Structures are given as C-alpha cells and as structure tokens.
N, C-alpha and C positions, 0 to 999 in steps of 0.2 A: 051713936053706934052705926049710923048710916054707912060710913066708909070702913067699918071694921068687919073682918072675916072671923067667924067663930064657928067651931065645930066641936061636937062631943059625941060620945057613944053611950047608949043605954042598953041594958040587958033586962028584958022583961019589964021595961019602964023605969028601972033604977039606974042611976049613973054608974058607969064603969070606971073604977079607980085604976090608975096606972100603978104598976108594980114592976118587980124584976121580970115577971112572966108576961105581963100585959102592957103593951105600949100602943099609943096611937098618935097620929099626926095628920095634919091637913095642909093642903097647899093650893093656893089660888092661881089660876092662869086664865086671863081674859075674863069671860063670863062664867067660867067653871070653877068649882071648888071640889077638890079630890080629898076624900077621907080614907085613911088606911088604919086598920086595926090588926095588930099582930099579937097572937097568943102562943107562947112557947110552952113546951112540956104540957100539952093539952090534957086536961083531966075530965073525968066523966061529968062533973058538975059545971063544966064550961058550956055544956049543951044549953041551947036556948035560942030565943029570938033576940037578935041584936039590931039596934037602930042607930044609924048615923043621923044626927040632926045638925044641919049646916045653915049658917046665916051669912048672906053676902048681899050687899047693896039693897037692903030692905026686903029681901026675899028669904023665906025659910023653906028649906028643902029637906025631906026625910027619905031615907032608903032603909028598908028592912032586909035582913037575911037571917037564915036559920043555920045554926051550927049543930050538927049531930055528931056525937062521939061514939066510938065503938070499934070493933075489930075491922081491920082492912080485909077485904075479900079478894 
C-alpha cells in the first residue's frame, strides 16, 4: 500500500456512501492529495462534522469541516 493513494470521507465517524446526491473524489499531485466532497440537493440531515481521511506515501492526513444547513440570510 506504500505507493497507493487512498481517500475517503466520514460523517461523524461513519463512512460516507456515494449516491446520486453525494459524490467524492481525490487527486494526487506531487506531495499533495486533494479531496473533494460534493453534496447536491442539501438536506437538513446533511449537517454534521465531515472528515477527509487521505493516505499517500505512508502518511495519513485528516481534515475536518463542519456543514451547517439552514436558511440563507
């Protein structure tokens, strides 16, 4: 697995399954690994803490972000 790039997304610690509304992909470039999560037709229950877990060249990196849904002001 040393030369393999792997990335996944978690929501509140549980794996995020891809669907018609939810897609993600990752792309490596040099020493960097970019993770992208796209949620269309966002629903209230999409709110939460999301984590991208990426593995590249023997290193695991995580990044968290919070999605809050509600009315636009």
